C-alpha positions in Angstrom: 226.7 -135.2 -55.4 229.3 -134.0 -57.9 232.0 -136.5 -58.5 235.5 -135.2 -58.6 238.5 -137.5 -58.9 241.5 -137.2 -56.6 243.4 -134.0 -57.1 246.9 -134.2 -58.5 247.9 -131.5 -56.0 246.6 -132.2 -52.5 246.1 -129.4 -49.9 247.4 -129.9 -46.3 244.7 -129.5 -43.6 245.8 -126.0 -42.7 246.0 -124.9 -46.3 242.5 -126.4 -47.0 241.1 -124.6 -43.9 242.6 -121.2 -45.1 241.2 -121.8 -48.6 237.7 -122.6 -47.1 237.7 -119.4 -45.0 239.0 -117.3 -48.0 236.4 -118.6 -50.4 233.6 -118.2 -47.9 234.7 -114.6 -47.3 234.8 -113.8 -51.0 231.4 -115.3 -51.6 229.8 -113.4 -48.7 231.4 -110.2 -49.8 230.2 -110.6 -53.4 226.6 -111.3 -52.2 226.7 -108.3 -49.9 228.0 -106.1 -52.8 225.1 -107.3 -55.0 222.5 -106.6 -52.3 224.0 -103.1 -51.8 223.8 -102.4 -55.6 220.1 -103.3 -56.0 218.8 -99.7 -55.1 221.3 -98.1 -57.5 220.2 -100.5 -60.3 216.6 -99.8 -59.7 217.2 -96.0 -59.9 219.1 -96.4 -63.2 216.3 -98.5 -64.6 213.7 -95.8 -63.7 215.8 -93.2 -65.4 216.0 -95.5 -68.5 212.2 -95.8 -68.3 211.7 -92.1 -68.5 214.0 -91.9 -71.6 212.2 -94.7 -73.3 208.8 -93.0 -72.8 210.1 -90.2 -75.0 211.2 -92.7 -77.6 207.8 -94.3 -77.6 206.1 -91.0 -78.1 208.4 -90.3 -81.1 207.5 -93.3 -83.2 204.0 -94.3 -81.8 202.6 -90.8 -81.5 199.7 -90.3 -79.2 197.7 -93.3 -80.4 195.8 -94.2 -77.2 195.8 -98.0 -77.4 199.3 -98.8 -78.6 201.0 -96.0 -76.6 199.3 -96.9 -73.3 200.1 -100.6 -73.7 203.8 -99.9 -74.5 204.0 -97.4 -71.6 202.6 -100.0 -69.2 205.2 -102.4 -70.3 208.0 -99.9 -69.8 206.7 -99.0 -66.3 206.9 -102.7 -65.3 210.3 -103.3 -66.9 212.5 -102.1 -64.0 210.7 -104.3 -61.5 210.9 -107.3 -63.9 214.6 -106.9 -64.6 215.5 -106.5 -60.9 213.4 -109.6 -60.1 215.2 -111.6 -62.9 218.6 -110.5 -61.8 217.9 -111.2 -58.1 216.4 -114.6 -59.0 219.5 -115.5 -61.0 221.8 -114.5 -58.2 219.7 -116.4 -55.6 219.8 -119.6 -57.7 223.6 -119.3 -58.2 224.0 -118.7 -54.4 221.7 -121.7 -53.7 223.8 -124.0 -56.0 227.0 -122.7 -54.3 225.5 -123.4 -50.9 224.6 -127.0 -51.9 228.1 -127.6 -53.2 229.7 -126.2 -50.0 227.5 -128.3 -47.7 228.2 -131.5 -49.7 231.8 -131.0 -50.7 233.4 -128.4 -48.4 236.6 -130.4 -48.1 237.4 -130.5 -51.8 239.3 -127.6 -53.4 237.5 -128.2 -56.8 234.1 -127.8 -55.2 235.3 -124.6 -53.4 236.5 -123.2 -56.8 233.2 -124.0 -58.4 231.2 -122.4 -55.5 233.2 -119.2 -55.7 232.9 -119.1 -59.5 229.1 -119.4 -59.3 228.7 -116.5 -56.9 231.3 -114.1 -58.4 230.1 -114.8 -61.9 226.6 -113.9 -60.9 228.0 -110.5 -59.8 229.8 -110.2 -63.1 226.9 -110.9 -65.4 224.2 -108.9 -63.6 224.5 -105.1 -64.2 223.8 -104.1 -60.6 227.4 -103.9 -59.5 228.4 -102.0 -62.6 225.9 -99.3 -61.6 227.2 -99.3 -58.0 230.7 -98.6 -59.3 229.4 -95.7 -61.4 227.4 -94.1 -58.6 229.9 -95.0 -55.8 233.5 -94.7 -57.1 234.9 -95.9 -53.8 233.6 -99.4 -54.7 235.2 -99.4 -58.1 238.3 -101.4 -57.4 236.5 -103.9 -55.2 233.8 -104.4 -57.9 236.5 -105.0 -60.6 238.3 -107.5 -58.3 235.1 -109.5 -57.7 234.1 -109.4 -61.4 237.6 -110.5 -62.4 237.1 -113.5 -60.1 233.7 -114.1 -61.8 235.6 -115.0 -65.0 238.8 -116.5 -63.6 237.2 -119.0 -61.1 234.8 -120.5 -63.7 237.6 -120.8 -66.2 239.9 -122.4 -63.6 237.2 -124.9 -62.8 236.6 -125.8 -66.4 240.3 -126.3 -67.1 240.9 -128.4 -64.0 237.7 -130.5 -63.9 237.5 -133.4 -63.0 241.1 -134.5 -62.1 242.5 -131.2 -60.7 245.0 -130.8 -63.5 245.2 -129.1 -66.9 244.2 -131.6 -69.6 245.1 -131.0 -72.4 248.4 -129.4 -71.2 248.1 -126.4 -73.5 245.3 -125.1 -71.3 248.1 -123.9 -68.9 249.2 -121.4 -71.5 245.6 -120.1 -71.9 245.2 -119.8 -68.2 248.5 -117.9 -67.9 247.3 -115.6 -70.7 244.1 -114.9 -68.9 245.9 -114.1 -65.6 248.1 -111.6 -67.5 245.0 -110.1 -69.0 243.3 -109.8 -65.6 246.4 -108.2 -64.1 246.4 -105.5 -66.8 242.6 -105.1 -66.2 243.0 -104.4 -62.5 246.1 -102.3 -63.0 244.7 -100.0 -65.8 240.9 -100.3 -65.4 240.6 -99.3 -69.0 239.6 -100.9 -72.3 240.3 -103.2 -73.9 241.5 -105.1 -70.8 238.5 -103.8 -68.7 235.7 -106.3 -69.4 233.7 -105.5 -66.3 230.5 -104.8 -68.2 229.9 -107.8 -70.4 227.1 -106.0 -72.3 229.2 -103.0 -73.5 232.5 -104.5 -74.7 234.8 -103.4 -77.5 235.1 -105.9 -80.4 238.6 -107.1 -79.3 237.5 -107.7 -75.7 234.4 -109.6 -76.9 236.5 -111.9 -79.1 238.9 -112.6 -76.4 236.1 -113.4 -73.9 234.4 -115.7 -76.4 237.7 -117.6 -77.1 238.1 -118.3 -73.4 234.5 -119.4 -72.9 234.8 -121.7 -75.9 238.0 -123.1 -74.6 236.3 -123.7 -71.2 233.5 -125.7 -72.9 236.1 -127.7 -74.8 237.9 -128.5 -71.5 234.6 -129.7 -70.1 233.8 -131.9 -73.1 237.3 -133.6 -72.9 236.4 -135.8 -69.9 233.1 -136.7 -71.6 235.0 -138.1 -74.6 237.8 -139.8 -72.7 236.3 -140.7 -69.4 235.0 -144.1 -68.4 232.9 -143.2 -65.4 229.4 -143.1 -66.7 227.9 -141.1 -63.8 230.7 -138.5 -64.1 230.1 -138.2 -67.9 226.4 -137.6 -67.4 227.0 -135.0 -64.7 229.5 -133.2 -67.0 227.0 -133.3 -69.8 224.5 -131.4 -67.6 227.1 -128.7 -66.8 228.2 -128.4 -70.4 224.5 -128.1 -71.5 223.9 -125.1 -69.1 227.1 -123.4 -69.9 226.6 -123.8 -73.7 223.1 -122.3 -73.5 224.5 -119.2 -71.7 227.4 -118.9 -74.0 225.3 -119.1 -77.2 222.8 -116.6 -75.8 225.6 -114.2 -75.0 227.3 -114.8 -78.4 224.0 -113.8 -80.1 223.1 -110.9 -77.9 226.3 -108.8 -78.3 226.6 -108.8 -82.1 222.8 -108.1 -82.4 223.2 -105.2 -80.0 225.8 -103.8 -82.4 224.0 -104.6 -85.6 220.4 -103.5 -85.0 221.1 -99.8 -84.3 223.1 -99.6 -87.5 220.2 -100.9 -89.7 217.4 -99.3 -87.8 217.4 -95.5 -88.3 213.9 -95.1 -86.8 214.9 -96.7 -83.5 211.7 -98.9 -83.3 213.6 -102.2 -83.5 216.3 -101.0 -81.3 213.7 -100.2 -78.6 212.1 -103.6 -78.9 215.6 -105.3 -78.7 216.5 -103.4 -75.6 213.2 -104.3 -73.9 213.1 -108.0 -74.9 216.7 -109.3 -75.5 218.2 -108.7 -72.1 215.4 -110.4 -70.2 215.6 -113.4 -72.6 219.3 -113.5 -72.1 218.8 -113.5 -68.3 216.3 -116.4 -68.6 218.9 -118.4 -70.6 221.5 -117.7 -67.9 219.1 -119.5 -65.4 220.1 -122.7 -67.2 223.6 -122.6 -65.5 222.5 -122.9 -61.8 219.7 -125.3 -62.8 221.9 -127.8 -64.6 224.6 -127.6 -62.0 222.1 -128.3 -59.3 220.7 -131.3 -61.2 224.3 -132.5 -61.7 225.1 -132.2 -58.0 222.0 -133.9 -56.9 222.2 -136.5 -59.7 218.6 -135.8 -60.6 217.5 -137.5 -63.8 221.1 -137.7 -65.1 220.2 -140.0 -67.9 217.6 -137.6 -69.4 220.2 -135.1 -70.5 220.9 -137.0 -73.7 217.3 -136.7 -74.7 217.3 -133.0 -73.7 220.4 -132.2 -75.8 219.0 -134.2 -78.7 215.7 -132.2 -78.6 217.5 -128.9 -78.2 219.7 -129.5 -81.2 216.8 -130.7 -83.3 214.3 -128.0 -82.6 217.0 -125.3 -82.5 218.1 -126.1 -86.0 214.5 -126.7 -87.1 213.4 -123.2 -85.8 216.4 -121.6 -87.6 215.6 -123.3 -90.9 211.9 -122.5 -90.8 212.5 -118.9 -89.8 214.8 -118.4 -92.8 212.3 -120.1 -95.0 209.5 -117.9 -93.7 211.6 -114.8 -94.3 212.4 -115.8 -97.8 208.8 -116.6 -98.7 207.5 -113.4 -97.2 210.2 -111.2 -99.0 209.6 -113.1 -102.3 205.8 -112.8 -102.2 205.9 -109.1 -101.2 208.2 -108.4 -104.1 206.0 -110.3 -106.5 202.7 -108.6 -105.3 204.3 -105.2 -105.4 205.3 -105.8 -109.0 201.7 -106.6 -110.0 200.1 -104.0 -107.6 197.9 -106.4 -105.8 195.9 -104.7 -103.1 195.4 -107.9 -101.1 199.1 -108.3 -100.6 199.3 -108.7 -96.8 196.5 -111.3 -96.5 197.8 -113.5 -99.3 201.4 -113.3 -98.1 200.4 -114.3 -94.5 198.2 -117.2 -95.7 200.8 -118.6 -98.2 203.7 -118.2 -95.8 201.8 -120.0 -93.0 200.8 -122.8 -95.4 204.4 -123.3 -96.6 205.8 -123.5 -93.1 203.1 -126.0 -92.1 203.9 -128.2 -95.0 207.7 -128.0 -94.4 207.6 -128.7 -90.7 207.3 -132.5 -90.6 209.7 -133.4 -93.4 212.3 -130.9 -92.3 212.0 -132.1 -88.7 212.5 -135.7 -89.7 215.5 -134.8 -91.9 217.1 -132.7 -89.2 216.5 -135.5 -86.6 218.2 -138.0 -88.9 221.2 -135.8 -89.6 221.7 -135.1 -85.8 221.3 -138.8 -84.9 224.0 -139.7 -87.5 226.3 -136.9 -86.6 226.2 -136.8 -82.8 224.6 -140.1 -81.8 226.3 -142.3 -84.4 226.6 -145.4 -82.1 223.0 -145.3 -81.1 221.9 -144.7 -84.7 223.9 -147.7 -85.8 222.5 -149.8 -83.0 218.9 -149.0 -84.0 219.7 -149.6 -87.6 221.3 -153.0 -86.8 218.3 -154.0 -84.6 215.9 -153.1 -87.4 217.9 -155.1 -90.0 218.0 -158.1 -87.5 214.2 -158.0 -87.0 213.8 -158.2 -90.8 216.2 -161.2 -91.1 214.5 -163.1 -88.2 211.3 -163.3 -90.1 212.9 -165.5 -92.8 215.6 -167.4 -90.8 214.8 -171.1 -90.2 218.3 -172.4 -89.2 218.4 -172.2 -85.4 222.2 -172.3 -85.2 222.5 -169.4 -87.7 219.9 -167.5 -85.8 221.8 -168.0 -82.6 225.1 -166.8 -84.1 223.3 -163.8 -85.7 221.7 -162.8 -82.4 225.0 -163.1 -80.7 226.7 -160.8 -83.2 223.9 -158.2 -82.9 224.2 -158.1 -79.1 227.9 -157.6 -79.3 227.6 -154.9 -82.0 224.9 -152.9 -80.3 225.6 -153.3 -76.6 229.3 -154.0 -76.7 229.6 -156.1 -73.5 232.8 -157.6 -72.2 231.3 -161.1 -72.4 228.1 -162.4 -74.0 226.8 -166.0 -74.0 223.7 -167.5 -75.6 222.5 -170.7 -74.0 219.7 -172.8 -75.6 218.2 -175.9 -74.1 215.8 -178.7 -75.2 214.0 -181.1 -73.0 215.1 -184.7 -73.1 213.4 -187.1 -70.7 212.7 -184.6 -68.0 216.3 -183.2 -68.0 217.8 -180.2 -69.6 221.0 -180.4 -71.6 223.2 -177.5 -72.8 222.5 -177.1 -76.5 224.7 -174.3 -77.6 226.9 -171.5 -76.1 228.6 -168.7 -78.0 231.0 -166.4 -76.3 232.7 -163.2 -77.3 235.6 -163.1 -74.7 237.0 -165.8 -74.6 236.3 -167.0 -78.1 235.4 -170.5 -77.0 232.8 -171.5 -74.4 234.0 -171.9 -70.9 233.8 -175.7 -70.0 233.7 -175.1 -66.3 230.9 -172.5 -66.7 229.0 -174.9 -69.0 229.3 -177.7 -66.4 228.0 -175.4 -63.7 225.1 -174.4 -65.9 224.3 -178.1 -66.6 224.2 -178.7 -62.8 221.8 -175.8 -62.3 219.5 -176.9 -65.1 219.4 -180.5 -63.7 218.4 -179.5 -60.2 214.8 -180.3 -59.4 212.5 -177.4 -59.3 
């Protein structure tokens, strides 16, 4: 279960019960609104499908194979999108239900539960369509969507102690509450951020600043906390939130940029068809990681997952840039010499270059990430490797014992470490050496007890 420390502000039993009822009502209302909006969302997607068939016809012509394949994809798109959005909402609601069943008496858990469900309503376009087709739902939809940002931010800022740490997060939270008040009062840009996929530039920047501050607030207990289980649980949550935030931070600028550089509309069409489903898949990381954190499932694998994500994310970016540079350079070269075999040669050479670069670039990226983000473990592995080299030539047993003691203290950093060696003398065992870190000298009482244990008959 999710570990949350004692809150600095404790609710009375009556206040807690009122808060429980209120959060349950908000969650059930948000789920009902999403279910009500599904038919309107499906109708809007079918209308979009008819528009895109005309776009397909304009740049594909009536070529039978390509046009039929693309049209089949477009016809399945509404059903696929509604399925992805419903799956995301179902997983968020499942995570919220698990939190409520396990921690219904903790205000922080209730805030997280409400944040999950209302944020699902905010990031899925269904309720936006409901507000367009049914204006009487407009204010209620904006209210739930504003909670979909406010409640997650409040959880990020208060987790895990129930107070704002660092203290300047209070100012950020007050600024967001003021922004939300203007949003609900005016229902107009730039304060209206109800549709996260169609935001003005100022609104997008403000939203990203707040999400980044929320991630920072989650990272703070990881860096300063001593509870290892809590740190691992927090890492899971940060990992899921970071994936969703990075996906969103890439999606919005690309949705502005691609139409500007694509006069034909072909790449814009592909972006519209592919990018939003990919973003929805990335959002699934949030309920998945929160559920793993709550259930404490494989908590200690998150470090490996983060390491691999950083390594292969950076590696993919570098190789993609290298591939683009090679392709552009070779195309320019072959066009200059009027080579008719341009496309085959460019493809073969580019693939060969990427294959040759993969392993050395991967090793280099892995080493840089280990040194930058996992410095302690990198130093420990390097220390152990150096120690293994020294052991092969060390003949002085006392020096070897002291060296081993120093390596253990440097790599594992225990509170106390002792190395005890024995040698057989006339069927008895005597204490040969003991080295301690804290206290500096060996403990005589502990050594005497150790001698008694050694001298006991088997």
